[in-house]
N, C-alpha and C positions, 0 to 999 in steps of 0.2 A: 301480238306485239312481241312477247317473249320468244315465241317459236321463230319469228323472223330474225330476231337478234341472235339467237343461239345457232341458227342454221348456217350463218356465215363462217363460223369457226370450224365447221366440219371438214371443208376442203383441205386446208393446210394440215390439219391433224392426220387425215387419211393419207395424204401424199407423203408426209414425213415418216409415218409408220410404215407405209409400203416400201419406202426407200430403205428403212432399217431392217426389214424382215425378208428382203428379197436378195438373192445372190446377184452379184454384179452382172453376170452373163445373162440373167433372166429379167433384169429390171426393165429393159426396153419392152419386152412382151407384156410384163405386168402393167406398166404405165399405159401401153397401148390399149389394153383391155379396160383399165380404169377409165381412160378418156373416152373410149367408145361408149361405155355405158353412161358416163356422165353426159356426153353430147346427145346420146339417145334420149335420156331423160329430159334434157333441156329442150330438145326439139319436139318430143311428143307430149311432154308434161302439160303445156298450155292447152293442147288439143284434147287431152284426156280430161282436164279440169272443165273445159267448156262442155264436153259431152256429159260429165257428171252434173253440171249446173242444169242442163236441159232435162236430164232423165232422173234426177234424184231429188228434185224438189227445192231447188234454189241454191244461191251462192254460199250461204252460211254452212249448209250441210256438206256441200262439195268441198269447201275449204277445210272444214273440220276433218273430213276423211283424208285430205292431203296432209294435214298436220299430224294425224294419227300415223300416217306412213313415215313421217319424219321422226316421230317418237319411237316407232318400232326400229328404225335404222339407228337411232341414238342408243337404244338399249343394246342392239347388236354391237355397235362400236364400243360401248361401255364394257361389254363382255370381253373385249380384247385385253382388258386389264389383267386377266388371269393367264393369258398365253403369250403376250408380246415380249416379255423379258426372256423367256425360254427361246422364243423364235429368234430374237436378236442375238442371243448367245450362240445358237446354232449357226447363224450366218457368220458371226465373228470367228468361230472355230473353223468353219469351212474356208473362209477367206485367208485366215492365217495358215491353214494347211496348204492352200494353193500357193501362197507366197513362199512357203518353205520348199515345196516341190519345185517351183519355178527357179528359185535361187540355187537349189541343189542341182537341178537339171542344167543350168548354165555353167556351174562350177565343175561339173563332171562330164561336160561335153554331151549331155543329152541322156545319160544313164543315171537312174536313181535306184539304189537298193532299198528294199522295204525296211530293213533294220535301221538304216541310217536316218530315215525320217523320224522314227521314234526318239532316237538319241538326240538329233539336232533340234527337235521341236523345243526342248527345254533350253538349248543353248542360244536360240535366236529370239529370246524374249525382248532384247533391246531394240530390235527393228520391226517387231510385230505390231499388231493393232494398238493404236494409241487413242485415249479418250473415248473408248467404246465406239469408234467409227473409223472407217477406212475410206478415203476419198480416191478419186481417179489419180490425182497427183501422187498420193502415197503409194499406190499400186505401181504406177509407171516409174517411180523412183528406183524400183528393184529390177527393172528390165534392162 
């Protein structure tokens, strides 16, 4: 009962974490991969459990093995605690750098000097990433 209750919260957590730790230009591929494996598991999961029921000695043992798989995945998801903040910061820095380059590229007619990026990164804090996230609307605002 507890495993069934807790398994429902995994999807939204995984999707929001994936959104926050993936560069905007890579999010489509990342979510396609996530959904492929998610659909693969939903499609083959029941068949696999049915096979386990027949070959491993009954329903209870088969479902206990399935729950053990969820527990293992839960432990792996829990381990993200130690890496997710650094990953989010890396994405924020990369997006901010892209925004600076894009704005400088437009203002200089397509040419950006390497030194000017370092100087201007501290000057553009007023239009950079807000509230630890950047949406499509915020990115398009600078185009």
